[in-house]
Residue, then its C-alpha position, 0 to 999 in steps of 0.5 A: m387056803l383051806g384054813f381061811r375058807s373053813k373060817g368063811v373068808d371070801t375067796d377074793v380076800i384070800i386071793d388078795l392076801l396071796e398076791k400081797w404075800a407073793s409081792i414080798p421078796h422071800e425064799i420058799l422053804p421046802v418042808t419035808s416031814e422030817i423038817a416039820i417034826d424037827a421044827l415041832n420038837l424045837y418049838r416044844m423045847y424052846g418055843g412059847p411067849r417071848k421065846l423061839h417063835y413057831f415059824d422060826t423053828f422051821h428056819v432052824a430045822k431046815s439049816 
């Protein structure tokens, strides 16, 4: 939310977005410092355009 607010996005727009995200069936992934470091290292090695996506590295790092 802070990222959106720092860009001047209206609070009502942020709430609407969060409500839409919450309505999509999904599993929340807990992110520890270790998982974040692993994910960023994976992205550094295998990520980029037409390669491993940044967000997918967190799924890989958690498993």
